[in-house]
N, CA, C and O of each residue as an XYZ file, in Angstrom:
856
protein
N       1.860    -15.269    -24.457
C       1.946    -14.395    -23.280
C       2.437    -13.019    -23.710
O       3.409    -12.916    -24.459
N       1.772    -11.953    -23.242
C       2.138    -10.596    -23.596
C       3.442    -10.158    -22.955
O       3.946    -10.795    -22.029
N       3.983     -9.049    -23.470
C       5.267     -8.567    -22.972
C       5.235     -8.228    -21.482
O       6.191     -8.511    -20.760
N       4.143     -7.626    -21.023
C       4.079     -7.251    -19.615
C       4.058     -8.479    -18.715
O       4.729     -8.505    -17.683
N       3.295     -9.490    -19.099
C       3.258    -10.708    -18.285
C       4.603    -11.432    -18.310
O       5.005    -12.027    -17.310
N       5.303    -11.386    -19.453
C       6.643    -11.963    -19.509
C       7.590    -11.209    -18.575
O       8.409    -11.813    -17.882
N       7.467     -9.899    -18.569
C       8.304     -9.081    -17.687
C       8.055     -9.441    -16.226
O       8.991     -9.592    -15.441
N       6.791     -9.574    -15.882
C       6.436     -9.924    -14.506
C       6.997    -11.294    -14.139
O       7.570    -11.472    -13.065
N       6.830    -12.241    -15.026
C       7.283    -13.607    -14.737
C       8.797    -13.696    -14.633
O       9.317    -14.352    -13.730
N       9.516    -13.042    -15.550
C      10.962    -13.225    -15.624
C      11.746    -12.326    -14.673
O      12.794    -12.723    -14.164
N      11.244    -11.124    -14.435
C      12.052    -10.160    -13.684
C      11.444     -9.738    -12.342
O      12.170     -9.452    -11.389
N      10.118     -9.700    -12.275
C       9.477     -9.217    -11.056
C       9.228    -10.339    -10.057
O       9.573    -10.221     -8.881
N       8.632    -11.420    -10.526
C       8.245    -12.512     -9.624
C       9.415    -13.053     -8.798
O       9.244    -13.259     -7.597
N      10.597    -13.294     -9.383
C      11.700    -13.824     -8.558
C      12.100    -12.893     -7.422
O      12.377    -13.347     -6.312
N      12.133    -11.582     -7.698
C      12.531    -10.620     -6.664
C      11.480    -10.553     -5.559
O      11.813    -10.557     -4.374
N      10.219    -10.492     -5.954
C       9.149    -10.403     -4.968
C       9.043    -11.692     -4.149
O       8.851    -11.650     -2.934
N       9.166    -12.809     -4.811
C       9.105    -14.096     -4.103
C      10.236    -14.214     -3.095
O      10.041    -14.729     -1.994
N      11.417    -13.738     -3.468
C      12.558    -13.785     -2.557
C      12.349    -12.945     -1.311
O      12.962    -13.209     -0.277
N      11.485    -11.932     -1.395
C      11.186    -11.067     -0.248
C       9.973    -11.547      0.535
O       9.564    -10.901      1.499
N       9.390    -12.679      0.129
C       8.267    -13.249      0.864
C       6.899    -12.879      0.358
O       5.899    -13.250      0.972
N       6.820    -12.151     -0.752
C       5.524    -11.757     -1.303
C       4.878    -12.936     -2.032
O       5.561    -13.756     -2.646
N       3.557    -13.004     -1.953
C       2.777    -14.006     -2.672
C       2.176    -13.370     -3.915
O       1.710    -12.232     -3.874
N       2.189    -14.102     -5.012
C       1.733    -13.559     -6.287
C       0.345    -14.041     -6.652
O      -0.007    -15.198     -6.423
N      -0.437    -13.142     -7.223
C      -1.713    -13.487     -7.850
C      -1.818    -12.651     -9.120
O      -2.185    -11.478     -9.062
N      -1.501    -13.239    -10.254
C      -1.479    -12.498    -11.505
C      -0.395    -11.440    -11.482
O       0.786    -11.760    -11.344
N      -0.787    -10.176    -11.617
C       0.166     -9.065    -11.580
C       0.175     -8.364    -10.226
O       0.679     -7.246    -10.113
N      -0.368     -8.996     -9.210
C      -0.421     -8.421     -7.863
C       0.455     -9.242     -6.928
O       0.454    -10.472     -6.980
N       1.200     -8.552     -6.073
C       2.072     -9.205     -5.099
C       1.729     -8.665     -3.719
O       1.552     -7.461     -3.535
N       1.636     -9.577     -2.748
C       1.120     -9.202     -1.435
C       1.985     -9.826     -0.329
O       2.339    -11.004     -0.377
N       2.306     -8.998      0.660
C       3.012     -9.459      1.851
C       2.152     -9.114      3.053
O       1.801     -7.952      3.257
N       1.812    -10.120      3.851
C       0.928     -9.935      5.002
C       1.729    -10.161      6.284
O       2.308    -11.228      6.487
N       1.752     -9.152      7.134
C       2.460     -9.241      8.405
C       1.641    -10.056      9.406
O       0.463    -10.333      9.178
N       2.275    -10.437     10.516
C       1.566    -11.179     11.560
C       0.389    -10.383     12.109
O      -0.590    -10.966     12.574
N       0.474     -9.070     12.059
C      -0.595     -8.197     12.545
C      -1.806     -8.174     11.611
O      -2.871     -7.683     11.984
N      -1.643     -8.706     10.398
C      -2.693     -8.608      9.389
C      -2.514     -7.423      8.458
O      -3.231     -7.302      7.465
N      -1.557     -6.540      8.769
C      -1.261     -5.419      7.884
C      -0.699     -5.957      6.569
O      -0.055     -7.006      6.541
N      -0.952     -5.223      5.478
C      -0.555     -5.713      4.166
C       0.225     -4.673      3.381
O      -0.048     -3.475      3.450
N       1.210     -5.169      2.629
C       1.886     -4.388      1.601
C       1.507     -5.031      0.274
O       1.655     -6.239      0.090
N       1.016     -4.208     -0.647
C       0.503     -4.719     -1.922
C       1.149     -3.950     -3.067
O       1.193     -2.720     -3.050
N       1.647     -4.674     -4.056
C       2.235     -4.066     -5.243
C       1.531     -4.599     -6.476
O       1.226     -5.788     -6.560
N       1.272     -3.715     -7.436
C       0.584     -4.149     -8.638
C       0.923     -3.289     -9.840
O       1.683     -2.326     -9.743
N       0.344     -3.655    -10.977
C       0.620     -3.014    -12.256
C      -0.668     -2.433    -12.830
O      -1.723     -3.065    -12.771
N      -0.577     -1.232    -13.384
C      -1.703     -0.602    -14.080
C      -1.279     -0.340    -15.522
O      -0.314      0.383    -15.767
N      -1.993     -0.921    -16.464
C      -1.672     -0.774    -17.893
C      -2.385      0.457    -18.457
O      -3.537      0.727    -18.117
N      -1.687      1.201    -19.325
C      -2.263      2.381    -19.971
C      -2.151      2.206    -21.491
O      -1.055      2.046    -22.029
N      -3.279      2.239    -22.160
C      -3.297      2.046    -23.613
C      -3.194      3.406    -24.294
O      -4.175      3.934    -24.817
N      -1.982      3.960    -24.277
C      -1.773      5.320    -24.791
C      -0.723      5.373    -25.886
O      -0.486      6.444    -26.445
N      -0.090      4.265    -26.209
C       0.997      4.272    -27.188
C       0.953      2.970    -27.980
O       1.183      1.903    -27.411
N       0.663      3.031    -29.277
C       0.596      1.789    -30.067
C       1.945      1.114    -30.236
O       2.001     -0.054    -30.620
N       3.041      1.825    -29.956
C       4.355      1.249    -30.142
C       4.986      0.686    -28.888
O       6.110      0.187    -28.937
N       4.281      0.755    -27.751
C       4.865      0.283    -26.493
C       3.768     -0.139    -25.518
O       2.627      0.316    -25.595
N       4.146     -1.007    -24.616
C       3.280     -1.369    -23.500
C       3.596     -0.411    -22.356
O       4.653     -0.501    -21.732
N       2.683      0.492    -22.092
C       2.897      1.517    -21.075
C       2.198      1.089    -19.786
O       1.038      0.676    -19.810
N       2.903      1.190    -18.668
C       2.328      0.732    -17.401
C       2.937      1.487    -16.233
O       3.996      2.105    -16.345
N       2.242      1.421    -15.119
C       2.739      1.944    -13.846
C       2.893      0.792    -12.863
O       2.194     -0.216    -12.958
N       3.802      0.948    -11.932
C       3.979      0.000    -10.834
C       3.754      0.773     -9.543
O       4.520      1.677     -9.210
N       2.712      0.418     -8.827
C       2.376      1.116     -7.600
C       2.310      0.175     -6.420
O       2.022     -1.012     -6.574
N       2.579      0.707     -5.238
C       2.451     -0.121     -4.039
C       1.764      0.669     -2.935
O       1.818      1.898     -2.884
N       1.118     -0.084     -2.058
C       0.356      0.486     -0.959
C       0.684     -0.285      0.325
O       0.966     -1.483      0.292
N       0.639      0.427      1.447
C       0.753     -0.201      2.764
C      -0.564      0.044      3.484
O      -0.991      1.187      3.646
N      -1.206     -1.045      3.915
C      -2.563     -0.954      4.447
C      -2.630     -1.652      5.808
O      -2.734     -2.877      5.854
N      -2.574     -0.911      6.911
C      -2.735     -1.529      8.233
C      -4.130     -2.149      8.365
O      -5.107     -1.603      7.853
N      -4.214     -3.275      9.045
C      -5.496     -3.978      9.174
C      -6.577     -3.104      9.815
O      -7.684     -3.058      9.279
N      -6.324     -2.406     10.934
C      -7.397     -1.572     11.509
C      -7.846     -0.460     10.569
O      -9.031     -0.131     10.515
N      -6.912      0.112      9.836
C      -7.233      1.168      8.865
C      -8.179      0.614      7.791
O      -9.183      1.242      7.454
N      -7.849     -0.556      7.264
C      -8.670     -1.169      6.215
C     -10.046     -1.551      6.746
O     -11.056     -1.350      6.071
N     -10.085     -2.099      7.951
C     -11.360     -2.526      8.521
C     -12.246     -1.331      8.879
O     -13.465     -1.392      8.721
N     -11.637     -0.250      9.357
C     -12.438      0.928      9.670
C     -12.996      1.556      8.403
O     -14.184      1.872      8.344
N     -12.156      1.743      7.383
C     -12.618      2.413      6.169
C     -13.570      1.540      5.356
O     -14.255      2.041      4.465
N     -13.620      0.256      5.649
C     -14.541     -0.654      4.956
C     -15.510     -1.311      5.943
O     -15.983     -2.423      5.706
N     -15.799     -0.629      7.037
C     -16.600     -1.228      8.106
C     -17.994     -1.614      7.648
O     -18.599     -2.522      8.217
N     -18.516     -0.938      6.628
C     -19.864     -1.271      6.155
C     -19.911     -2.654      5.512
O     -20.988     -3.231      5.364
N     -18.740     -3.196      5.124
C     -18.704     -4.507      4.489
C     -18.226     -5.608      5.437
O     -18.402     -6.793      5.152
N     -17.623     -5.219      6.562
C     -16.993     -6.215      7.437
C     -17.998     -7.199      8.016
O     -17.705     -8.391      8.117
N     -19.172     -6.723      8.397
C     -20.149     -7.605      9.037
C     -20.630     -8.692      8.093
O     -21.013     -9.775      8.536
N     -20.615     -8.413      6.785
C     -21.065     -9.410      5.812
C     -19.919    -10.271      5.307
O     -20.137    -11.221      4.556
N     -18.677     -9.936      5.726
C     -17.521    -10.697      5.287
C     -17.114    -10.411      3.859
O     -16.385    -11.208      3.269
N     -17.558     -9.301      3.274
C     -17.281     -8.996      1.877
C     -16.121     -8.025      1.687
O     -15.873     -7.587      0.563
N     -15.417     -7.682      2.735
C     -14.400     -6.647      2.622
C     -13.230     -7.104      1.757
O     -12.725     -6.312      0.962
N     -12.779     -8.353      1.883
C     -11.693     -8.877      1.063
C     -10.360     -8.217      1.350
O     -10.235     -7.424      2.283
N      -9.360     -8.550      0.536
C      -8.030     -7.971      0.675
C      -7.942     -6.660     -0.097
O      -8.613     -6.499     -1.117
N      -7.129     -5.726      0.372
C      -6.969     -4.464     -0.366
C      -6.298     -4.706     -1.711
O      -5.324     -5.455     -1.784
N      -6.803     -4.081     -2.786
C      -6.165     -4.208     -4.097
C      -4.925     -3.338     -4.198
O      -4.615     -2.568     -3.289
N      -4.216     -3.469     -5.322
C      -2.909     -2.818     -5.454
C      -2.987     -1.307     -5.488
O      -2.073     -0.641     -5.001
N      -4.052     -0.738     -6.049
C      -4.108      0.713     -6.182
C      -5.216      1.308     -5.326
O      -5.827      2.311     -5.696
N      -5.471      0.681     -4.173
C      -6.492      1.177     -3.261
C      -6.024      2.471     -2.596
O      -4.825      2.738     -2.510
N      -6.984      3.270     -2.128
C      -6.660      4.437     -1.315
C      -6.165      3.914      0.030
O      -6.940      3.360      0.810
N      -4.874      4.091      0.297
C      -4.261      3.406      1.428
C      -3.547      4.377      2.347
O      -3.548      5.586      2.115
N      -2.930      3.830      3.404
C      -2.230      4.667      4.366
C      -0.991      5.302      3.750
O      -0.723      6.483      3.969
N      -0.241      4.529      2.986
C       0.947      5.018      2.306
C       0.891      4.557      0.863
O       0.573      3.399      0.592
N       1.196      5.450     -0.064
C       1.172      5.119     -1.488
C       2.520      5.445     -2.107
O       3.072      6.521     -1.878
N       3.052      4.512     -2.893
C       4.334      4.735     -3.551
C       4.298      4.277     -5.000
O       3.492      3.425     -5.373
N       5.168      4.844     -5.801
C       5.323      4.454     -7.196
C       6.762      4.021     -7.431
O       7.697      4.593     -6.869
N       6.926      3.001     -8.269
C       8.253      2.591     -8.705
C       8.529      3.372     -9.993
O       7.998      3.038    -11.052
N       9.346      4.391     -9.898
C       9.578      5.308    -11.018
C      10.694      4.767    -11.905
O      11.754      4.394    -11.403
N      10.469      4.721    -13.219
C      11.478      4.154    -14.115
C      12.655      5.108    -14.337
O      12.496      6.326    -14.251
N      13.822      4.557    -14.620
C      14.922      5.414    -15.072
C      14.591      5.944    -16.470
O      13.723      5.384    -17.139
N      15.253      6.997    -16.925
C      14.922      7.582    -18.228
C      14.907      6.587    -19.375
O      14.078      6.702    -20.277
N      15.805      5.615    -19.359
C      15.888      4.677    -20.478
C      14.689      3.739    -20.559
O      14.479      3.099    -21.588
N      13.890      3.647    -19.474
C      12.716      2.775    -19.479
C      11.420      3.557    -19.304
O      10.350      2.966    -19.162
N      11.512      4.883    -19.314
C      10.337      5.724    -19.066
C       9.588      6.015    -20.359
O      10.191      6.155    -21.423
N       8.277      6.102    -20.253
C       7.470      6.466    -21.419
C       7.675      7.929    -21.779
O       7.830      8.265    -22.953
N       7.677      8.799    -20.777
C       7.885     10.234    -20.979
C       8.977     10.698    -20.009
O       8.675     11.290    -18.973
N      10.243     10.431    -20.342
C      11.325     10.713    -19.393
C      11.486     12.185    -19.034
O      12.053     12.499    -17.988
N      11.002     13.090    -19.875
C      11.128     14.508    -19.594
C       9.887     15.093    -18.924
O       9.823     16.294    -18.661
N       8.911     14.245    -18.653
C       7.674     14.711    -18.050
C       7.837     14.876    -16.542
O       8.819     14.423    -15.953
N       6.858     15.534    -15.935
C       6.830     15.695    -14.491
C       5.490     15.197    -13.963
O       4.538     15.013    -14.721
N       5.432     14.984    -12.664
C       4.184     14.534    -12.064
C       3.914     13.059    -12.330
O       4.832     12.256    -12.494
N       2.624     12.730    -12.368
C       2.214     11.325    -12.478
C       2.716     10.661    -13.755
O       3.031      9.471    -13.742
N       2.798     11.397    -14.847
C       3.215     10.797    -16.107
C       4.654     10.280    -16.059
O       5.023      9.393    -16.830
N       5.454     10.828    -15.165
C       6.855     10.386    -15.066
C       6.970      8.978    -14.472
O       8.029      8.356    -14.548
N       5.888      8.484    -13.888
C       5.905      7.160    -13.268
C       5.626      6.040    -14.272
O       5.672      4.864    -13.912
N       5.339      6.391    -15.514
C       4.952      5.376    -16.495
C       6.181      4.760    -17.181
O       7.080      5.455    -17.655
N       6.171      3.427    -17.208
C       7.201      2.666    -17.890
C       6.753      2.409    -19.329
O       5.557      2.351    -19.614
N       7.724      2.257    -20.234
C       7.424      1.918    -21.630
C       8.201      0.659    -21.998
O       9.431      0.641    -21.961
N       7.480     -0.374    -22.348
C       8.067     -1.687    -22.624
C       7.800     -2.068    -24.080
O       6.671     -1.966    -24.560
N       8.843     -2.505    -24.771
C       8.672     -3.063    -26.111
C       9.715     -4.158    -26.291
O      10.579     -4.353    -25.436
N       9.626     -4.858    -27.392
C      10.489     -6.030    -27.583
C      11.970     -5.663    -27.509
O      12.784     -6.446    -27.021
N      12.312     -4.477    -27.992
C      13.719     -4.104    -28.027
C      14.333     -3.760    -26.684
O      15.556     -3.791    -26.547
N      13.515     -3.432    -25.681
C      14.084     -3.040    -24.375
C      13.598     -3.932    -23.237
O      13.700     -3.559    -22.068
N      13.072     -5.102    -23.574
C      12.436     -5.939    -22.547
C      13.401     -6.284    -21.414
O      13.037     -6.197    -20.242
N      14.625     -6.673    -21.757
C      15.562     -7.076    -20.711
C      16.101     -5.872    -19.938
O      16.285     -5.935    -18.723
N      16.351     -4.773    -20.657
C      16.804     -3.554    -19.981
C      15.731     -3.060    -19.013
O      16.024     -2.698    -17.874
N      14.486     -3.053    -19.485
C      13.368     -2.609    -18.656
C      13.196     -3.545    -17.461
O      13.000     -3.093    -16.333
N      13.271     -4.838    -17.715
C      13.095     -5.810    -16.637
C      14.171     -5.704    -15.580
O      13.883     -5.769    -14.385
N      15.413     -5.541    -16.014
C      16.504     -5.424    -15.056
C      16.396     -4.138    -14.243
O      16.696     -4.125    -13.049
N      15.966     -3.053    -14.897
C      15.799     -1.788    -14.172
C      14.686     -1.899    -13.141
O      14.825     -1.403    -12.023
N      13.583     -2.545    -13.505
C      12.471     -2.702    -12.571
C      12.848     -3.616    -11.417
O      12.543     -3.315    -10.263
N      13.501     -4.717    -11.714
C      13.916     -5.632    -10.647
C      14.855     -4.937     -9.665
O      14.755     -5.131     -8.453
N      15.770     -4.124    -10.200
C      16.687     -3.399     -9.324
C      15.974     -2.381     -8.453
O      16.283     -2.243     -7.269
N      15.008     -1.661     -9.044
C      14.256     -0.669     -8.268
C      13.430     -1.331     -7.181
O      13.303     -0.793     -6.081
N      12.872     -2.485     -7.478
C      12.098     -3.216     -6.472
C      12.997     -3.675     -5.336
O      12.686     -3.470     -4.163
N      14.104     -4.293     -5.689
C      15.008     -4.855     -4.677
C      15.633     -3.772     -3.807
O      15.759     -3.941     -2.595
N      16.024     -2.662     -4.424
C      16.795     -1.644     -3.704
C      15.941     -0.586     -3.017
O      16.374      0.017     -2.035
N      14.720     -0.353     -3.528
C      13.927      0.752     -3.005
C      12.531      0.335     -2.532
O      12.199      0.487     -1.356
N      11.727     -0.183     -3.438
C      10.310     -0.404     -3.113
C      10.114     -1.461     -2.031
O       9.374     -1.235     -1.073
N      10.761     -2.596     -2.172
C      10.565     -3.666     -1.193
C      11.045     -3.246      0.196
O      10.298     -3.420      1.159
N      12.264     -2.697      0.348
C      12.668     -2.242      1.687
C      11.705     -1.218      2.287
O      11.456     -1.228      3.492
N      11.165     -0.335      1.446
C      10.240      0.666      1.964
C       8.935      0.022      2.428
O       8.413      0.373      3.487
N       8.410     -0.908      1.650
C       7.177     -1.592      2.045
C       7.366     -2.356      3.336
O       6.525     -2.281      4.232
N       8.462     -3.094      3.445
C       8.733     -3.864      4.660
C       8.905     -2.925      5.861
O       8.430     -3.214      6.959
N       9.579     -1.814      5.639
C       9.775     -0.825      6.707
C       8.438     -0.330      7.251
O       8.266     -0.204      8.463
N       7.495     -0.049      6.358
C       6.218      0.514      6.779
C       5.226     -0.533      7.266
O       4.150     -0.181      7.751
N       5.566     -1.805      7.146
C       4.721     -2.833      7.770
C       4.906     -2.851      9.284
O       4.114     -3.469      9.996
N       5.927     -2.189      9.773
C       6.106     -1.973     11.206
C       5.287     -0.738     11.570
O       5.554      0.348     11.055
N       4.308     -0.881     12.435
C       3.408      0.239     12.730
C       4.110      1.408     13.398
O       3.686      2.552     13.238
N       5.176      1.142     14.144
C       5.935      2.233     14.747
C       6.549      3.105     13.657
O       6.511      4.332     13.739
N       7.117      2.461     12.633
C       7.693      3.208     11.513
C       6.610      3.949     10.739
O       6.814      5.077     10.290
N       5.467      3.308     10.591
C       4.382      3.931      9.843
C       3.831      5.145     10.591
O       3.504      6.161      9.979
N       3.731      5.035     11.905
C       3.263      6.166     12.699
C       4.223      7.344     12.576
O       3.791      8.493     12.491
N       5.509      7.063     12.567
C       6.495      8.121     12.381
C       6.337      8.776     11.006
O       6.502      9.988     10.870
N       6.016      7.972      9.993
C       5.798      8.513      8.651
C       4.560      9.401      8.617
O       4.559     10.438      7.954
N       3.512      9.003      9.325
C       2.319      9.843      9.401
C       2.650     11.198     10.029
O       2.171     12.238      9.578
N       3.469     11.167     11.067
C       3.791     12.408     11.772
C       4.732     13.301     10.976
O       4.620     14.526     11.015
N       5.665     12.677     10.249
C       6.666     13.431      9.483
C       6.795     12.790      8.103
O       7.747     12.048      7.862
N       5.864     13.059      7.199
C       5.828     12.364      5.906
C       7.069     12.618      5.050
O       7.554     13.744      4.938
N       7.563     11.535      4.452
C       8.655     11.626      3.483
C       8.199     11.187      2.097
O       8.943     11.306      1.124
N       6.963     10.675      2.013
C       6.388     10.240      0.754
C       4.879     10.445      0.832
O       4.369     10.788      1.898
N       4.137     10.242     -0.287
C       2.689     10.495     -0.228
C       1.993      9.665      0.855
O       2.076      8.437      0.855
N       1.330     10.327      1.746
C       0.599      9.681      2.832
C      -0.855     10.126      2.755
O      -1.141     11.318      2.649
N      -1.766      9.170      2.808
C      -3.181      9.506      2.737
C      -3.601     10.110      4.066
O      -3.461      9.485      5.117
N      -4.118     11.336      4.009
C      -4.530     11.992      5.239
C      -5.996     12.405      5.160
O      -6.375     13.473      5.642
N      -6.833     11.536      4.539
C      -8.255     11.852      4.559
C      -8.842     11.598      5.944
O      -9.998     11.930      6.211
N      -8.028     11.003      6.827
C      -8.373     10.904      8.246
C      -7.445     11.829      9.027
O      -6.262     11.912      8.697
N      -7.934     12.522     10.042
C      -7.052     13.346     10.864
C      -5.965     12.497     11.520
O      -6.146     11.302     11.752
N      -4.836     13.136     11.813
C      -3.701     12.408     12.373
C      -4.074     11.670     13.652
O      -3.627     10.540     13.848
N      -4.868     12.263     14.519
C      -5.221     11.603     15.778
C      -5.950     10.288     15.519
O      -5.748      9.316     16.248
N      -6.793     10.247     14.492
C      -7.493      8.998     14.170
C      -6.523      7.965     13.611
O      -6.620      6.781     13.934
N      -5.601      8.400     12.788
C      -4.607      7.479     12.256
C      -3.765      6.890     13.389
O      -3.470      5.695     13.392
N      -3.387      7.718     14.332
C      -2.597      7.228     15.467
C      -3.381      6.191     16.266
O      -2.830      5.167     16.671
N      -4.645      6.453     16.488
C      -5.468      5.501     17.234
C      -5.560      4.169     16.479
O      -5.435      3.104     17.083
N      -5.776      4.229     15.174
C      -5.902      3.004     14.390
C      -4.611      2.188     14.396
O      -4.654      0.958     14.345
N      -3.474      2.860     14.459
C      -2.204      2.147     14.482
C      -1.873      1.586     15.861
O      -1.046      0.682     15.976
N      -2.509      2.112     16.909
C      -2.170      1.679     18.265
C      -3.279      0.870     18.931
O      -3.091      0.337     20.024
N      -4.431      0.777     18.275
C      -5.597      0.186     18.924
C      -5.411     -1.288     19.268
O      -6.096     -1.796     20.156
N      -4.514     -1.980     18.595
C      -4.342     -3.409     18.835
C      -3.354     -3.730     19.950
O      -3.289     -4.874     20.398
N      -2.575     -2.734     20.413
C      -1.574     -3.073     21.431
C      -1.380     -2.022     22.530
O      -0.783     -2.334     23.561
N      -1.856     -0.814     22.348
C      -1.681      0.204     23.389
C      -2.625     -0.055     24.560
O      -3.699     -0.621     24.357
N      -2.257      0.340     25.778
C      -3.170      0.196     26.913
C      -4.489      0.925     26.653
O      -4.509      1.982     26.022
N      -5.560      0.365     27.132
C      -6.888      0.938     26.872
C      -6.999      2.370     27.356
O      -7.632      3.201     26.704
N      -6.380      2.673     28.514
C      -6.511      4.036     29.037
C      -5.821      5.050     28.126
O      -6.238      6.206     28.061
N      -4.762      4.624     27.419
C      -4.109      5.542     26.483
C      -4.988      5.790     25.266
O      -5.063      6.915     24.773
N      -5.646      4.757     24.785
C      -6.557      4.924     23.653
C      -7.732      5.817     24.047
O      -8.153      6.682     23.279
N      -8.254      5.597     25.253
C      -9.371      6.428     25.719
C      -8.954      7.896     25.827
O      -9.738      8.786     25.498
N      -7.739      8.151     26.283
C      -7.255      9.528     26.376
C      -7.151     10.162     24.985
O      -7.440     11.345     24.808
N      -6.740      9.369     24.016
C      -6.649      9.885     22.650
C      -8.036     10.120     22.060
O      -8.242     11.084     21.323
N      -8.990      9.239     22.383
C     -10.351      9.420     21.882
C     -10.962     10.731     22.372
O     -11.821     11.311     21.709
N     -10.511     11.190     23.541
C     -11.034     12.450     24.066
C     -10.657     13.626     23.179
O     -11.300     14.675     23.234
N      -9.613     13.461     22.356
C      -9.168     14.538     21.469
C      -9.740     14.419     20.061
O      -9.463     15.259     19.205
N     -10.537     13.379     19.817
C     -11.109     13.177     18.488
C     -12.326     14.078     18.308
O     -13.250     14.059     19.120
N     -12.317     14.853     17.253
C     -13.460     15.703     16.934
C     -14.453     14.922     16.081
O     -14.066     14.399     15.036
N     -15.718     14.822     16.487
C     -16.701     14.091     15.678
C     -16.798     14.683     14.278
O     -16.785     15.901     14.099
N     -16.895     13.793     13.285
C     -17.008     14.230     11.894
C     -18.427     14.636     11.534
O     -18.662     15.265     10.502
N     -19.365     14.274     12.389
C     -20.764     14.597     12.125
C     -21.644     13.860     13.107
O     -21.135     13.129     13.956
N     -22.972     14.034     13.015
C     -23.887     13.418     13.975
C     -23.821     11.898     13.988
O     -24.052     11.280     15.027
N     -23.512     11.293     12.856
C     -23.493      9.832     12.801
C     -22.125      9.215     12.916
O     -21.947      8.035     12.615
N     -21.153      9.997     13.347
C     -19.780      9.497     13.438
C     -19.678      8.419     14.517
O     -19.950      8.678     15.689
N     -19.288      7.216     14.117
C     -19.222      6.098     15.063
C     -17.787      5.651     15.318
O     -17.560      4.518     15.742
N     -16.819      6.527     15.065
C     -15.419      6.133     15.210
C     -15.112      5.678     16.633
O     -14.525      4.612     16.822
N     -15.493      6.455     17.628
C     -15.183      6.102     19.014
C     -15.828      4.779     19.400
O     -15.205      3.955     20.070
N     -17.068      4.571     18.983
C     -17.751      3.312     19.295
C     -17.049      2.144     18.624
O     -16.900      1.080     19.225
N     -16.615      2.333     17.379
C     -15.906      1.269     16.656
C     -14.595      0.919     17.350
O     -14.251     -0.255     17.483
N     -13.868      1.934     17.788
C     -12.597      1.704     18.470
C     -12.830      0.977     19.789
O     -12.100      0.040     20.113
N     -13.834      1.393     20.554
C     -14.089      0.746     21.848
C     -14.532     -0.704     21.659
O     -14.205     -1.568     22.473
N     -15.268     -0.965     20.593
C     -15.661     -2.351     20.306
C     -14.430     -3.183     19.971
O     -14.333     -4.334     20.396
N     -13.500     -2.628     19.223
C     -12.278     -3.360     18.896
C     -11.445     -3.605     20.149
O     -10.867     -4.680     20.312
N     -11.383     -2.613     21.031
C     -10.667     -2.806     22.300
C     -11.291     -3.926     23.117
O     -10.585     -4.760     23.685
N     -12.616     -3.940     23.172
C     -13.293     -4.983     23.937
C     -13.048     -6.352     23.334
O     -12.830     -7.321     24.062
N     -13.080     -6.444     22.020
C     -12.812     -7.711     21.337
C     -11.394     -8.159     21.567
O     -11.130     -9.348     21.748
N     -10.474     -7.204     21.562
C      -9.063     -7.514     21.811
C      -8.863     -8.075     23.209
O      -8.157     -9.067     23.393
N      -9.492     -7.432     24.202
C      -9.334     -7.866     25.578
C      -9.937     -9.248     25.819
O      -9.415    -10.024     26.619
N     -11.034     -9.554     25.128
C     -11.639    -10.872     25.269
C     -10.769    -11.973     24.694
O     -10.830    -13.120     25.136
N      -9.953    -11.615     23.696
C      -9.102    -12.613     23.019
C      -7.838    -12.904     23.797
O      -7.156    -13.890     23.518
N      -7.504    -12.047     24.789
C      -6.255    -12.247     25.532
C      -6.483    -13.078     26.785
O      -5.540    -13.343     27.530
């Protein structure tokens, strides 16, 4: 077993399991009752022959957001679960302390890379487990609440994907529980993205499906 998999097994899996996450290889997933998901995973970078360099990233993916952005696959049932580094509603990185960082003096994305070797395996593992327990997991759980996530969209404190306008994000977060007349009022403020934009039709279909299920 490689050093990274040993790190995951010995230091990451116990912390994630204790928080209710399910493991599949190097991916950990927590699914809320709403179907929204928090996903954490590892990306390996082959850039240093003397160390195992990797990133730890997590995403929060509301179910309506995922279904809308993958609507072309939903009818065939091929959409699947969101992967760890998908373009998601909220994206976070578990940043290493200097003693476990590949480039501790770097800035930007490179500062998020961990460097693991035989001599620092336990130090690196303990630092990662602590960062997960104290920061990443509480943040993921916090954003699985759609009210908290909507507040983050309105007043971002971390990287938030805004390839959708805020009004559309608000609708997607409220479409499963807000009164229909409130959703319709919000749809009136949605600007069509083009001649083939089917966002309003998709939302109304989801509302109708929701009402039939109640």
